[in-house]
N, C-alpha and C positions, 0 to 999 in steps of 0.2 A: 824164661823171660829174661830179657836184658834191658836194664834201665839206661837210657841214653842221656837224658837230661833230667835233673831233679833239683830244682830250686823252688820257684813257684810255678814253673812250667814242668810238666811231667810227660815224657815221651818213653813209652815202653814198647819193646819189640818182642814178638812171640814167633820164633821160627817154628815150623811144623805145626801151626795152628790146625791145619788140615794135613793129613798124610799125602804123600805124593800121588797115590792112586785116587784119593778123594778129590784133591785139588785138580787133577787132570780131568776127572769126570765133570766137575763143576765148570771148568773152563770150556769144555766142549758144549755143554748145555747152554751156558750163557752166550757163547759166541754165536750159536745158531738161533737161539730163541729171542735175543734182545733186538728191539727195533732201534738200531743204531742210527744216529744222525750226525751230520757235520754242519756246524753253524759258522757264520761269519763273525769275526771280531773287528771292531773299529779301533784302530790305533793311530792317534794323531791325524784323524780325519780320513784315513785310508782303510778300506775293507780288505781283510785277509781271511782265507779259510782257516778255521781253528785247526792246529796240527795234531788232531786226534779225533776220534768219534766218541759221542756221548749218548747217554740215555738217562732220563730222570724218573725216579719212582717215588711215590709218596702215599702214605696211608690216609692223609687228611686232605688230599686234593689241592694242596697249596703249590703254587708255582715257585720256581727258584730262579733268581736273577744274579748274574755276575758278569762283569766285563761287557755290559751292554746287551747280554743275551738273557732272554726270559724263557725258561723251559717249562712246558706243560707236563704234568705228571702222568705216568702210567701206574696202574694199581700193582701192588706187590704180587709177584707170582708165588706159587707154593715153594719153589726152590729159594727165592730171595727171602721169604719169610723164615725158612729153616736156617739160613745163614744168619739172619738178623737175631734170631733167638739164641743161637750158639754164641754170637759175639756179645749179646746182652749179658750172658752169664759171666763172661770174663771182664766186661767193662762196667757192670752194674748200671747200665744205661739202656733204657728202652727207646730205640731209635724209631723215628716215624718217616724217614726218608733216606734215599740213597742216590748218589750221583755215580753212574757207572762210566768208566773211561776205557776205550779200546785204543791202545798204542799199537799200531799195525806193524811197526818196525822201529829201528833206531832213529829214524827221521822224525817220528812223532814225539811230541814233548809237551811240557807244561811249564811256562815261565815262572819266575820268582813271584810268589804271592802268599797271602795268608787267607785262611777260611774264616774271615771276620765280618761277613755281611751282617747287617742289623738283625735280620730274621733268625740268625743263629744264637742271638743273645750274648750275655757276658760269659766269658770262659767256656766256649762250647767244647763238647767232647766230640772228637772226630775219630772214627775207627776205619782204618784203611786195610782192606784185604787184597793181597796180591796173588794173581793166578797167571801162570805162563812164564815168559822169559824174565830172567832176573834183570833188574834195573837199579841204578844207584839213585837214592833219594838224598838230596842235599838240604841242609838247614843252615841258615845264618841269622845271627841276632839282629833284630831290627835297628838297634842303636850302636852296636859294636860289631862291625863286619869281621873283626879278627876272631870272633867266637863263631866257629863253624863245626858242623858234624856231617858225616857221610855214612849212610847205611845201605847195605846191599839188601834189597827187598827180594826175598826168595819165593819160589813157587809154594803157595799154601801158607804164607806168613801173614801175620796181623801186626799192624803198627797202630798204637793207640796214643792219641795226643789229647791231653787234658790240661786243667789249670789255665794259666794265662798264656799258654803256648801260642795261640793264634794272635795274641796281642804283642808278644815279645819276639817272635821268630817268623821268618819267611822260609818257604820251602819251594823246591823245584824238582822236576824230573827232566833233566837236560837231554838234549839230543846226543846220540853217540854214533860214531862212524863204524863201530863194531857191528858186524853182521849178526843180527839177533832176530828171533821170531816175535810173534805178537804177545802182548801182555794185556790182561784185563785187570782193572783196578776198581774196586767197589768202595766208595767212601760214604759210610753211614753217618748220619747227623740227625739232630733234632731241630725241626723248623717250628718256631713259636707261632 
């Protein structure tokens, strides 16, 4: 485990959370079995296709809304439940939902944002599992843009964000011109 930020915000990175073989198997299963969708975002009154595919899962049947999108939940699959249990052991958090993202290539991305929606509560714990192509995850402090970090998210790695991270930091997965393959990201959370 590598601690990236540790004040009242805590960001921990676990490389090799899954072995390369395990991560590749999970990637293949999730790529094929997930009902991926591509929604529209409205930015300054204009509609754009979201630059990635997503799928929302929940144990409590609650919807999830962000950036003008409201997602209807799918039930956890056996594979997703196994992943959630393994992550719960490391995070000491029992997650009840998961937003899955498929970044098809370097053109797919996620802009600067924080996972601070009201339904996540105060100081939410976000566990982010990476499968597939390596991508850089960037962080910048909400009030001091000079405070920045960059983490290479490796195949089979887990990034855990706790404390007031979502209230103090923004994060992004930026586009890259580098030719890369697809990446699946599972972001586990607790919806209240």
